[in-house]
C-alpha positions, 0 to 999 in steps of 0.5 A: 566319498567326501567329495561327491557327498559336498558336491550333492550338498553345493547342488542341492543349496543352490537349488532351494536358492534358485527356487526361493529367487524365483518363488520372491520372484513369483509372488512379487510378481503376482503383487504388482499385477493383481493387488497392487495393480492400480499403484503401479499403473499410475506410476507407470502412467507418471513414469511418461508424463507429468502436467506443470503448472508455470506462473507467470512472472509478475509485471515490474513496478516503476518510477516515472523515470525509468526507475525499477522500484520493484520487480521479481527475483528467482529462487528455490524451492523444495516441495513435497507430495501433498501425502508427504505427509500420511507417509509413516514409518522413520523411515519417510523421506519426510522423515529423511529431509528432516533429518537432514536439513536439521528442520525442526520436526513438529513445527515443520509438520505445522506449517505443511500440515497448515499448507494442506488444509489451504489445499495445495497440491505440493508442500513446500518444505524449504523456501528460499533454499539455499544451494547446499539444500539444493545441492543435496536434494538433486544428488540425492535423487533415487532417495528422494522420489516425487521431491522437487526443487520448483523454482518462482519469482519472489516480489522484490521491493527496490527500496523497501519501506520508502514506497510501501504504502503506495506500492503496497505488497503481493501474498499468498492468495488466501481463501479470501481471494478466492472465495471473491474471484470465484475462480475466474481469475484461475487462481490457486493456492500458492499463488501470489496476488497484490494485497494493497495499494498498486499492487492490488489496484493494477493486478489484473495487468501486473498478473500476467497469465500462467501456462501449462506444459508437459514433461517427461518424468520418471518414477521419482518425480524427476523431469526426464527425456524431451524438451517440454510440450507446451499446452499453454504459454505463459503469458509475462505480466504488464509492468506498470508505471507510477507518477511517483518521482523516487528522488522527489519520494526521497526528499519527502521522507527526509524533509519528514523526518523519523516522525509520524505523519504523511505529506503529498506533493501534486502537480497541479497541471495533471493531478499526478503524484509526484512524491507521498509518504505515510511514516512510519512505514514497513517493509514489504520485503518482508511480506513476500515470503511466509510469515508466521502468525506470531510475527505478523501480529508483532506487525499488526500489532506494533502501536505506531501502526506501520502498516496505517496508510495515513496519505488515504486513511488518517483523518484528521481535523484540517484546522486553520486550512479550513479557514481557506474555505470559510472565506470563500464561501462567505466571499461567494454568498456576499457575507463579508468582503475581501477586506471586512473589518469585523469586532476586534479579537481581544483572545477570544469572544463569548457566544451563550455561555461560552468563552470561545478562545483565539491561538493568540490569548492576547488576541490580533486586535482589529484586523481586516480580512486578508490580515485574518487570515493571513493571521489566522485569526479565529476570533475573525472567522467565528464571526465570520462562521455565525452570518453562515448556515452548516449547510452553506459552509458543507456546499463549499467544502463539498465542491473542492472533494472534501468528504468523499474518496478521489483516490481512485485506487485505494479500498481502504480510502477513508471520506472524511467528513463534512457535517451538516443538518442532516449529518448533525440530526442523524447524530443528535436529533432534530432541533437537538444541536446550536449553531455553536457548531459554527463557530468550531466548523469555521475554523475546521474544528469539531467534527470536521475530517479531511485526510492528507490527501484531500488536503493537497487537492484543496490546494491543487485545486486553489491553486488551479482556480480549481483546474487541476484534476483529480490524484493519480497514482500511475501513469496510464495514458489510455484512461482518460483524465475527466476535468473536475466540475468548475468551482463554484466561486468567481475568480476574483475571490479565487485571488483572494485567496491565493493573495492572502495565502501568498502573504501567509508565507511572505510575513504572516505564520508560514514563513518557515516554508519562504525560500529567498528565490521563488514565492510561495504561498501556504497555510497553516493550521494546528489543528486541535487534537481530543486525543493528545498534543496537537496536530501540526499541518502546511498546505502550499503551492510554488512558484506562488504565480505560476504554480508547478506542484502544491504540497501537504503535510501534517505532522502527528502530535507536533504542535504549531503548524507554522514552526513545525510542518510549515520549515518541513514545506521549505525544505522540499521545495528548495530540494524540489528547484534544485532536482529540477534543474538538476534532471531538467524537463524530466521532474515535470509531467 
């Protein structure tokens, strides 16, 4: 009797369980087919195929010998869909990831929100993820719907800060980049774009063309099934070859040392930039990953200004280097001869109610034009300056490219200042300035401002009788080089300057650059700095009789050009001729 009752109860319970299960199935089926029809239809579509945009690998940057100085390394990012931030509840996918990876919750959520505000479709939860984290995502795929491990190329700068100001760096596309291109170049949030230097100037060649493929995916967003269908093939970026030589760049950086300043070396025949340093520098590798606003502000707020490209952005008074231009103007206009002797230098001269001092307080005595250049006598050039007018002096300077941009690739390049009468009228008002400005201009002071690259061009044009082309940082046979306009100076006057600069290194203020077996021609300068100690300048070329390379160097707040800057040039020239013998003619263009 009891056994029959137990069997009856068990059958009743079984029927209730089966009925409940069927009811649950019916309710779930109703929910899936009616209220949530659109959601599951979308899931089903996504379960068939999905489009994936494939970023093109960026082209490499090489030095003139073929050494790779910038390339890509592939890293893995862990990404989540843009909807992940809207998921609520402690058991959401995002909350599980935050816990598993031990990520700071609020900081991570703020970072993801910032990406979402910038319009990114997928949000990078962990950039450059290590293998344990990548493996965790791959192993727990069923628990992490639509979480992906995405490979991407990260820019790598093999020599860190050595070439930073020439190469520049890449960074994430910002709204300003999208506004500038208007979408024509196909950038999206999260893409990388050249921000400075060669990376920016040669962006279209380096970036390549992104591809698009169809992949079969399951409902969790995982790629499954067959081979992808390519809708648009990836076109890798093209390589770019710098005119710079890595060994010469390393030598120049070593010669300058840890002092603030800049130095530029040009090949006389072609104008190619063989080396160019701006110090202090920065490591562009730090900028190829996401950087916090606080870290960015620390970098840009550094009082040493490591981001400041002194090669083309910094402007300084040229000082006595400018005396080469003053002499040429005077010679060409017949206001002074090659061996003219003016009033003796007794340490300075009076003009109006002001005494203009020579750098040598005891004076140079009676010197002719050549010796005035060799010993850099300010008093002689004060007198020569007064024989000119300001427009004649400005005309001579502009013939060498001063007062204009010469790099062709740096939008931030400064023009410098070559003042003429119109400039002074605009600055001070008509007839509100006097001929006294000529005394300062004649010795490269006053309102004159130049960049280190412009001084290298000045040296190159002097060394080559004006034939050296404009400087180039990238070797590109497809871009023809236009020869410069002929200099408006007689050949004998250019030879006079060349001979005077040879004597300056042999017996004058530039002896620190002299080599035992190669003749060097150069000019020193100690430029007055209204904001601190004097700047030390030197420009030169070698060999003096058959110029191959020219160099301009400035050391900020270093004092005497002859004592500080000329030895830098001497060390580099010695290295150049040693490296030329070791590496062969490949050092030269």
